[in-house]
Structure formats: structure tokens, C-alpha cells
C-alpha positions as CSV (number, residue, x, y, z in Angstrom):
1,M,-5.1,-34.7,-1.3
2,S,-7.7,-33.9,1.6
3,G,-7.6,-32.9,5.1
4,P,-8.7,-30.5,8.1
5,E,-8.2,-26.6,7.8
6,R,-4.4,-25.4,8.2
7,Y,-4.5,-21.6,8.9
8,L,-1.0,-20.0,6.8
9,Y,-0.6,-16.8,6.9
10,D,-3.3,-13.6,8.5
11,I,-3.2,-10.9,5.8
12,P,-4.4,-7.1,6.9
13,V,-7.2,-5.6,5.5
14,Y,-7.1,-1.1,5.8
15,R,-9.6,1.3,5.2
16,L,-7.5,2.7,3.1
17,P,-3.5,2.9,1.8
18,E,-0.8,4.5,4.1
19,K,0.2,6.9,1.9
20,R,-2.9,8.2,1.6
21,Y,-3.6,8.5,5.6
22,Y,-0.6,10.1,6.1
23,Q,-1.6,12.6,3.5
24,E,-5.1,13.2,5.4
25,M,-3.5,12.9,8.6
26,N,-1.5,15.8,7.7
27,A,-4.0,18.0,5.9
28,Y,-5.8,17.9,8.9
29,I,-2.8,18.7,11.7
30,D,-2.5,21.7,8.9
31,G,-5.4,22.7,9.4
32,V,-6.1,22.6,13.0
33,L,-2.6,24.7,13.7
34,V,-3.2,26.8,10.7
35,P,-7.0,26.8,9.7
36,N,-8.0,27.6,5.8
37,G,-8.6,31.2,5.0
38,T,-5.8,32.7,7.2
39,P,-3.8,35.3,5.8
40,D,-0.6,33.7,4.5
41,R,-1.7,29.9,5.1
42,E,1.0,28.6,3.2
43,V,4.4,31.1,4.6
44,L,2.6,29.9,8.5
45,L,3.0,26.4,7.4
46,E,6.1,26.2,6.8
47,E,7.3,27.9,9.5
48,S,5.2,25.5,11.9
49,R,7.2,22.5,10.0
50,H,10.7,23.9,10.4
51,N,10.3,25.2,14.1
52,Q,10.9,21.8,16.2
53,S,10.8,23.6,19.3
54,R,7.5,24.8,19.2
55,D,5.3,22.5,17.0
56,V,6.8,18.8,17.6
57,W,4.7,17.7,20.5
58,F,1.3,19.6,19.1
59,R,1.9,17.6,15.9
60,G,2.7,14.7,17.9
61,H,-0.9,15.1,19.8
62,L,-2.2,15.9,17.0
63,G,-1.3,13.1,15.1
64,K,-2.5,10.8,17.9
65,S,-5.8,12.2,18.4
66,Y,-6.3,11.7,14.0
67,G,-5.3,8.0,14.6
68,G,-1.8,7.4,15.3
69,M,0.0,5.3,13.1
70,W,-1.3,3.6,10.3
71,R,0.1,0.0,10.2
72,Y,-2.2,-1.2,13.1
73,N,-4.8,1.6,13.8
74,E,-6.4,1.7,10.3
75,I,-6.9,-2.2,9.9
76,I,-10.8,-3.0,9.6
77,G,-10.1,-6.5,8.7
78,Y,-8.2,-10.2,8.2
79,I,-8.1,-12.6,5.7
80,C,-6.9,-15.5,7.2
81,L,-5.5,-17.6,4.7
82,H,-5.3,-21.2,4.8
83,F,-5.4,-24.8,2.9
84,L,-8.5,-27.0,2.2
85,G,-8.0,-30.1,1.4
86,S,-6.6,-29.4,-2.0
87,Q,-7.4,-25.7,-1.8
88,V,-6.0,-22.1,-0.8
89,R,-9.4,-19.8,0.6
90,G,-9.2,-17.5,2.7
91,E,-11.8,-16.7,6.1
92,Y,-12.7,-12.4,6.0
93,Y,-13.0,-11.1,9.5
94,D,-14.1,-7.5,9.8
95,V,-15.5,-4.8,11.4
96,N,-19.5,-4.7,11.8
97,K,-20.4,-1.2,10.6
98,K,-22.1,-0.2,7.1
99,R,-19.8,3.0,6.9
100,I,-15.9,2.3,8.0
101,V,-14.2,5.8,9.4
102,R,-10.8,6.3,11.2
103,T,-11.5,5.1,15.1
104,R,-9.5,3.6,17.6
105,R,-12.1,1.3,19.0
106,K,-13.3,-1.7,16.8
107,V,-14.2,-5.2,17.3
108,L,-13.6,-7.3,13.9
109,E,-16.1,-10.8,13.4
110,Y,-16.5,-13.1,11.2
111,R,-17.7,-12.6,8.0
112,T,-17.7,-15.7,5.6
113,W,-15.5,-18.3,5.2
114,K,-14.0,-17.9,2.0
115,L,-13.9,-14.6,0.7
116,A,-13.3,-15.0,-3.0
117,P,-13.5,-18.5,-4.9
118,E,-11.2,-20.7,-4.0
119,R,-8.1,-21.8,-5.9
120,E,-7.1,-25.4,-6.6
121,I,-3.7,-26.8,-5.2
122,W,-2.6,-30.2,-7.6
123,D,-0.5,-32.7,-5.4
124,S,2.0,-32.1,-8.1
125,S,2.6,-28.6,-7.6
126,S,5.9,-26.8,-6.7
127,S,6.2,-24.9,-3.4
128,E,6.6,-22.2,-5.9
129,K,3.4,-22.7,-7.8
130,I,1.6,-23.7,-4.4
131,Y,3.4,-19.7,-3.6
132,A,1.8,-18.1,-7.0
133,V,-1.9,-19.9,-6.7
134,M,-1.7,-18.1,-3.3
135,L,-0.8,-15.1,-5.0
136,Q,-3.4,-15.3,-7.3
137,Y,-6.0,-16.2,-4.7
138,L,-4.9,-12.4,-3.0
139,N,-5.6,-10.8,-6.0
140,D,-9.5,-12.5,-6.3
141,C,-9.7,-11.0,-2.6
142,R,-8.6,-7.7,-3.5
143,E,-11.2,-7.6,-6.1
144,E,-14.0,-8.6,-3.3
145,L,-12.5,-5.5,-1.5
146,P,-12.2,-3.0,-4.2
147,R,-12.3,0.3,-1.5
148,R,-9.7,-1.2,0.9
149,Y,-6.4,-1.8,0.8
150,V,-5.2,-5.7,1.4
151,D,-1.9,-5.1,2.4
152,S,0.2,-8.8,1.1
153,S,3.4,-7.0,1.5
154,L,5.1,-8.7,4.6
155,F,3.8,-12.4,3.0
156,E,5.5,-11.7,-0.1
157,E,8.8,-10.7,2.1
158,I,8.8,-14.0,3.1
159,G,6.7,-16.4,0.7
160,P,9.7,-17.0,-1.9
161,Y,11.7,-18.5,1.3
162,V,8.9,-21.2,2.5
163,D,8.9,-24.2,1.8
164,W,4.9,-24.0,1.0
165,K,4.8,-27.5,-0.6
166,A,5.7,-29.0,2.9
167,L,3.3,-26.9,4.5
168,Y,0.3,-28.2,2.2
169,D,1.8,-31.8,2.6
170,T,1.0,-31.9,6.3
171,S,-2.1,-30.7,6.2
């Protein structure tokens, strides 16, 4: 099979996993509300977490100043999955920084035409086989980005229901 590139799906790449981000955010908020070294710090923190009328607004404000919600604000790149002829590839776009830290200001730039070595799809492949090849490719991408979180969760939710064979045949 040959033909032009056919873009299929953008996979977000995060600075760190969601759980770790919120752990670090909560530690930051707790440290601002009750600094380390404060006598009875744990008791004060527990009171702070349960005093809804006093701390809800302040915790929300500190959460926004820390970086906001994880899903959209911690993205540092995208893997743009596509078919190129008989291959699955993923172009990579990311922030152009040597050290990636939490920030609200970022510009994503083209990095490479294939993040990991391409994976071959055979003309006789079923939709399930094509999907499996795409998942293998994403795992290869994870190996290329060892300290990053490649979030394929939404792709994996819809992937089994997509007619990948039809998409591949029309590319």
C-alpha cells in the first residue's frame, strides 16, 4: 500500500503523571498554608483541609497559581499518529526547552518526523491487528521518552471500536 500521510490521532505527552502532579500540588498548597517547621503542623493541616468555609477559596487560588488542572496545563508535547504508506508513524511536537518545568506559557514546536522506528502494517491485517501495531508503536514512543508520561488512555478507550482497516485502506 502506498499513499500520502493520513493523520489519525494526537497523543498528549505530559511532564509527569496526573497522580504525581496532584501530590506535588497538594504539598505546595499545604506548605504555603502551614509552612514546614510550624509547631503542630499536621493538626493544622488537617483542620485546614476540613474547614470548608475558610480555606476553599484560598486552596483554589493556590491550585491555579501552581498550574491549574493537570489534563491540559501539563501537556509538553504531542505524538501525531499517522499512516505513511504501509507504516504507522508518529511525528513529535514538544516545547523547545532544555529543562521542562511547570509553566503556563509554552509553545509547541516540531521536533521529529518519527519519534520511534516505524511499524509495518501488512495489507492483509485486520482492524484488530492494525490497532495492536499502533499500541506497539506507542509503547516504542514511551521508551523514547523515559521521563515523560505518554497518555494513550483516550486512544485506548476508542481504539477497539474504530474500523482501522477502513481508515488504513483509504489512506
